[in-house]
N, C-alpha and C positions, 0 to 999 in steps of 0.2 A: 111215241114209242116207249115201252115200259123199260125202266133202267135195268141194265143186267143184274144189278146187285138185288134187285127185287125178285128174280127167278125163284120160284118155290123150291126147286130142287137144292138150292143153296142153304136152305134154312139149317142143316145140320153142321154148317162149316162157317159160323159167323164169329168164331172165336178169333183174335188177333194174334199175329206171330209175335214172339218174344223179341225178335230183333227190330223191325219197324213195322207200324201198322200198315193195313192195306191201303194203297194209293198215297202212300207217303212221298216225299221227294226222293227222285232216284228210282221210284217204282212205276211211274206214270210215263209210258212211252206214247209219243204223238207223232203222226206222220201225216202230211198232207201233200198230195200230188195232184197237179192240175196240168193237163196236156192240151196243146192246141196245134192246129195245122198251120204251118207257115212255110212259104215256098215250097209247096209240094211235098213236105214231109212233116211228120209230127215232132214237136219238141215238148220238152218238160219246161212249161212256162212258168210255173210256180212250185216252190218247194219249201216246206217247213218241217223240221226233224227235231225230235226230243230223245235223247238217249233213254232207254237203250236201243230205240228204233233208229235206223239210218239208211239213207239212199244217198249216194254220192252224185251220180249224173246219169243221164239217159244215153244209152248206145243205140247203135242201128246195126246190129250184127246179123239179123235174120235175112239171109240171101234171098229167100222167097218173097219177103217182104221188107225191102230196104227202106221204105217210107215210114216204118212202124218204129216207134220209140220203145225201147226195152230197158226195164229197170230192175234191179235186185233189191229187195228189202233185206237188210242186214240187221242182226241182233248183235249188239256189243256186250251182251252178257253170256252166260253159260247155258241159257235156255230160259224158259218161262218159270218164274219162281212164285212162291205163295205170296199174295198180296199184290202181285202186279196187275196193273190196270192198263191195257193198251187200247189206242184208237188210231185207225187208218182211214182217212178220207182220200177218195180218188175221184177226179171228175175229168170228163173229156168233153172238149168242145166240138162244134160241128165238123164232121169228117175227119176227126182225129182217130188215129190207130195206136194203140198201145198194148204192150205185153208186160205184166207184172208177176214176178216170181220171187222166191226167196233163195239165199245163198246156200241154205242147208235145211235139214228136217227141222221141225219146230219141236224141241224136247221139252216136255212139260215135267218139270223136276219134282221129286218127291216131296211131299207136304205133310207137316205135322200140325198145321193150323191154317185156318182161312182157305183162300182159293185163288185162282187167276181168271181175268177175263179178257176178251178181245172184241172190240166193236169196229165194225167195218162198214163204211157208207160208201156207196158207189153211185155216181151220177153221170149220165150220157146225155148229150145233145143229139140232134138229128144226124143220121148217117155215120155215128160213131161207132168204133169196133174196139172191144177190150177182151184180152185173154188174161184172167186172173187165176194163175196156175202155180200155187205154192208148192213147196216140197212136202212130204208126207209128215203128219203128226204123230209123235211117239209119246204116249202118256206113261210115265214112270209109275212105280209102285206108290200108292195111296195119293196120286195127284188128283187135283179137282180143277176142271177147266170149263169154261162157259164162253161160246162164241156166238155172236150175232152179226149176220151180213143182211144189210139192206140195199136194195137196188132200185133205182129209179131210171127208166128209159123210155123213148118213144118206140113206136112200132118200127120205124126205119133204122134203129140201132141194134147193136148185137153185143151181147155178153156171153163168154164162155168161161164158167166158173167150174173149178174142180178141187177136190181134196181127196186125200187118202188117209184113212185112220188105221194105224197099226195096233196090234193088241198090247204092246208094251216091248220090252227089251226081252225077246224070246230066248236069247242064249245068254243072258246075264246071270251069273251065279247059278241059283236053282230055277232060273226062269222067271219072267214077270209078265206071262200071259194072262191077261184080263185081271191084273192085281190093282188097277187103278181104281179110285173111289167114284169118280164122276167125270163124264164127258158129255157135254150138252152143246148141240149145234143147232142154230136156227137160220134159215135162209128165207128171205122175203122179198118180193118184187111188186112195183106199182107203176103206173104212169105218171108222168110229171103233173102234179097238182090234180091228179085223177083218182081212180078207184085202185084197191089193191087187186094184184093179179092172183098171188097165191102166197101160202106160208107153209113151210116145211120145217118140222123140228123133230130131232130124235135126241132122246136122253139115254145114255148107257150107264148103267150103275151095277156093275158085274156082282158085287157082293150082295146086293139086295134082289136082283133079278138076274139069274144066270143067264148068259148068252150063248154058252156052249151047249144049248138044247136044241133038239129038232124043232123046226118051225122058226127058230131065230137064226143062229150061225151054224149051229151044229158043230162040226169040226173044221170049219173055215175060219180064218183068223183076220184076214185083211178086208177092209171095206172101202171101196172106191165110190165116190159120188160126184157125178157131173152134172151140171145144169146149163143148158143152152137156152138163152133168152133171145128170141128173134121172132121175125114175122110168121104167121101160121103157114104160108107157102114155103118158106125156106125150112121150117121145122118139119114139114111134110116130107120134102125131099131128102133130108137128113134121115129121118126115121126109115124111109125106104131102103136106105143103104146100110143100115145097122141091124143085122139079124140077132135074134136071141142066141145066146151060147150056152151049152151044157156039155162040159168036157170033164168027165170023171177021172181021166188019167192025170190032169194037171194038179189037183182039181180046180176048176173054175166055173162059175155062172155069171151071166150078164144079161142084162136086158134094158130096152128102152120103153118110156112110157110118155104120153102126152100130158103136159101141164094144163091145168084148167084156164079158162078165159083166153085161150089161144096164146098163152105166155111163151110156149116153147116145149122143150123136152127135158126129161130126167133120165139120166142113164146110171144104173146101178151095177157094180161089179163086186162079187165075193171071191176070194181065193185063199189058198193055204198060205202062199208066200207073197212078197211085195212084188217082185218083177213082172210076173205074169198079169197082175191086177194094173200095175202102172202101164204095160204094154196096151192092154185094152182101152185104158183111159186115153192113151195117146192116139191110138186108131180113131176113136170116136172124135177127138179134138181135130184130127187131120181131116175127117169127113166134114165136120162142121165147118171148118175154115174154108175148105174147097167150095161148098155150097154157099156160104154167105158172103165171102169176098172173092171168091174165084182165084185163090192162091193155093199152092201146095205148102205141105209141111217142110221145114227145113231138114236137110240131111242128117244133122245132129239137133235132136229136139231139145227143148228146154230142160225137160226131165231127162237126165244123162242115164 
């Protein structure tokens, strides 16, 4: 894997902060989560954490899936800062079920030097099931953030991954809609020890290439991106239950597409405000869960 610091879009932001250089002690957040099935339910068998990333313990609060371990990733800082380098490793043993989310939105703080990165590595064994559903990302004015998520799973396992990107703090002072410098997101998947399945990357640089144009986002501000990695048969059943949406009154558009190499599905949602986009992502996740593991969504979903 190419190091995140080598991403070409970071070339204009290689200057170091005046306070602490990038990746200095206190700016490297590490988190390792390993889940295993024991005694009919999933437990957090291994945990390593280094501030500002923190997980306290696994809970079993999902009434629809009481066997599933649920964890909240907590940040002990005031958000993601310039020079921060985060890494999160998540692994699931055979038959393990886990839900990973965050305690609040990921606030990418304003930056006057350097950038922040987050690397996520996800590995599943046979028949494992993972919901990786963090709260939305809010990039502040002049922030620069690069994330890379790499997933390895066999055909019998399922990963449900989603993120929501906001345009900034819309109602802060004079507004921060698309005032950030850079947001780059890459998601890739592969079979264990085998070929790659797909790579999806989008780079948003509002000052260089305006996104509020027709053919890009136009007058829509919130982008929801969900990826379902599962068997071809299950993906087909999910796609049949998720029709495209065009609602000019909200406004909101959404649609599902098939990923290459029978990897699964990609579901994209665009809207003016956060909650309608969140609701569509939740609906997609509920259908995906019902098809892949035969369980309903909880009455109060992880995204409140």
